[in-house]
N, C-alpha and C positions, 0 to 999 in steps of 0.2 A: 232249078229253083234259086231265086236270088237270096242273098243273106237276109234281107228284110223279111222275106216270106219265111225263111228258116226260123228267124227269131219269133215270128208270130206262131209258128207251129210248136216251137220249143216251149213257149209260154203256157201252153195248155197240157204239156206232158207232166206226168208224175215223176218225182225224183226217186224212181225205183222203190216204191212203197212209201214215199214221203209226200203224197199228193197234198197240194194246198187246198184249204177250204176256200169258199168264195170270199169270205172276209179277208183271209190271208192273201188271196190273189189281189184283192183291191189294195191292200197295204203294200204289196210288192211293187205296184205301179208307182207308188210315191217315191221309191228309191231310184227311179230313173235308170234301171239297168239296161243301158242302150249301147253296149259294146258292139263296135263294128270294125272289123279289120280292114286295113287299107289295101288297095291293089287287088291283084288276082290271087286269091288264096290257093289256087291249084298249083301255082309254080313254087312250091315249097319242097326243099330237099329234106328228107327225114333222116336224122342221125341214127347210127346203129346203137342198139342197146343189148346188154347181156341177157336181159329178161324182157322180151317184148310184151309180156302180159302184165307187167308191173310198171306203173308210172311213179316218178320220184318227185317229191315236194321238198324244198329246202329253203333255208334262210341263212344269212351270214352267221359266222360263229361268234356272235355277240354274247350268247348265253352259254352256259355249260350244257353238256349233253342232256343231263337230267332236266334242266330248265327248258331246253329246246323241246324235249318230248312233252313237257307239261303244256307249253304254249301251242305247239303246232300239230301234235298228233291228233287232237280232237278235230282239227280242221281237215286233216287228211282223211280221217274216217268218215266225216260228214260228206266230203266231196266224192268219196268212193261210192256212196249211195246215190249221190246226185247224178253221176254219169254211168253207173253200173260197171265200173272197172276199179281194180285195186290201185289205190294211191297210198304210198307209204311216205312218212317223213324220214329224211336222212340228214343227220347233223354232219356238216362238212369237215369238222375237226379243226382245220386251220384256215387262215385266209389264203394261203398259197394253194391249198387243195380246193378251196371254194372257187378261186379264179380258174385253175386248170380244168376242173370238172365242168364248170360252166361253159368254158370255151370249147370243150369237147362235145357239148350237147348232152351231158349226162343228166341234166335236170330238166324236168318237164313243166314244173310249176314252181315259181320262186316269189318270195315276198322280201323286198329290200328297198333300198333308197332310189331316188329319182335318177341319179346318174347311171346306176346299173340297169334300171329299166330302159332308159333311153338308149344305152349301148346295145342291149339285147334286141330292141326293136330295130335298131339300125344295122346290126351285124349278124344276128343269130336267128332271124325269122320268128321272133317272139311277138306276141300281141299283148298289150297292156290292158288288163280286164277291169279291175276295180282298184280303188285307192282309199286311203284314209282321208277324211276331209281336212281342210286347212291348207295353207301355203307357207313355205319357209322363205324368209329373207335373212340371209346370214350377214352379220356385221362384224367388222374388225374394231376392237375397242382398245383404248389406252386410258390411263388415268388422266383426269382433267389437268393435273399439274405437269404433265409431260409436254415437251415441246413439239412432238410429232403432229403433223397435220395431214400427212398422206401415208399410205402403205409403202410407197416407193422409198421413203426416207428410212425405212426400218430394216433394210437388208442386213442379214447376219444377227439380228436381235433374237432374243428368246421369246417364243410364243407358247402359251399354254393352249393346247388343242388336243382333241382326240387324234389318235394316230391315223395316217393314211391307211386304207382308202376311204376313211370317213369323208363325207362330202365337205364338211367345214374345212378340214385340213387341205383338201384339194383345191377348194376355192382360194384359200390363203396362198398356197404355193403357185397357183396360176397367175398371181399378180407379179411374179418375179421371173422374167424371161431368161435372165442370166443365172445359171446354177450357182455361180460363185457368190451371188448376192442373196440367195434364198435364206430365209430365217431358220433358226435352230428350233425345232419343235420339241417341246417338253410334253411327252405323252401324258394326258390328263383325262381321267375317266369321270365324266359327269359335267354337265353344263355349269352347275353350281361350283364345282371345284375349279373349272376354268376361270370363272369370275373371281373366286377367292385368290387364285394364283396371281392374277393381275393386281388385285387390291393389295395383297401382301408384298408385292415387289418381286416375287419369285420369277415372274415373267414381265417383259416390257409391254406385251400386248397379248390379246387373245381373240378367238373367233367363236361365235355362238349364234344361235338364232335370235333375231330381234325380239321375238315374243318372250324368250327366256331372259334376255337382258332387262326387259321392262319389268319382269317379275322380281328380278334380283337387285336391280340398281335403284332401290327406293330413295336413297339419299343423293342421287345424281352425281356419284363419284367418277363416272366414266364419260368419255366422249367417243363418238363414233367417227372413224376416219375412212371407213369404206363400207358400202352396203350393196348387196347384190339385188338384182331384179327378183321379184317373187317367183318361187318355184313350186310345182306341185309336190304333194306329200309322197310317202312311201306307198308302194303299190304291189299288186300281184301281176306277174306276166306268165303267159303260157306258151310253151314251145310247140314245134310242128308235129310232134308225135300225138298231140291232142288235135282231133279234127275240129273244124270250125264249129260244127254243131256241139261238140263237147265243150269247147271254149265258151260258147254261148250259154250252155247249161251251168257251167261253173260261175260265170258272171252273174247269172240270175240267182243261183243258189247263195252266193256270198252277199248279195244285197237283199235277200229275202228275210222276212221276220224269223224264219226258221234258223237263220245263221247266228242269232243273238247268243245262244248257248255255246255252240262250238267255237265262236270267235271271241268269247268273253275275255279270256286271258290275254289274247293278242291286243284287243282294244284297250284293256286296262294297262298293259305294259307300255303301249305307244300312244296313249291318251287320245283315243278316237271314239266318238259315240256310235258311229256306224260306218260301214263301208259303202262307198258310192261309186257310180260308174266312172270309167276313165277311158282315155283314148291314146293311141300312139302320138297323135299330133301335138298334144299339150306337153309332151316330154321331149319334143324335138330340140336338138342342140345341147342338151344338158350333158350328153356323153363326152363333150369336149373336155370336161374336167378330168377324165381318165387318160387323156393323151400322154401325160407324163408318167403314168403308172406302167411298170414293166408288164409286157405280155398282151396288152389290150390292142395296141395299134402297131 
């Protein structure tokens, strides 16, 4: 059976007691849940797990354990019903643990940034299923009264930024091939705080999404000296312990009207009205920003 035929068959299945009504089925078509994995899905090596009957869902340790449970546990419960297997949410604890457990194949379903999704599709046999709508363009900013015209002129300067491996920080560091010329990053939590840090003079420059700059810079106090190409938003990827049929069910479940409740806290936190279909192809190449991060390459 081809994957196209499999999706057609999955579309008429009930989610283990959560069958869609005809009206809901019609609404589901509008979400365009058209996940299709690249290549031959049979040539996937399955990582070992201490509990083969339990699948693990995680996200980076951007939140406390309690907040992570509040955002992600409802999604794990919802998707457990969708595929008929137990999926649990596990908070990774630290960024170091997140990296090491990800690379070992300990996580079966992950929601995080485009650079991590790109890396897993490239290196860990993951498929990118669905994403938040919208695209990111990161910009490097300085005050208008500064002399700097390019990022390369700012080697060794102080930059307000989220700490690596935040994508913005990695985009900034990627502009400096010589480690001795890399800027000094002042870890700053929040796009508004990054902007304020540049305005106040705490930092010579900063990096944040263009959309956030447009909201914050009402008085035109900043100039942009570097802008990235648009990149897709945060996404869910699934690993090889989930069969292709199960991955298809998850993609359809997350873009179904039934997902509105279980994903409410996630969408509220990350400012997305709905989850939409995604593909590995649109994330190609973004993993390059992880090349300077220890342990990935």
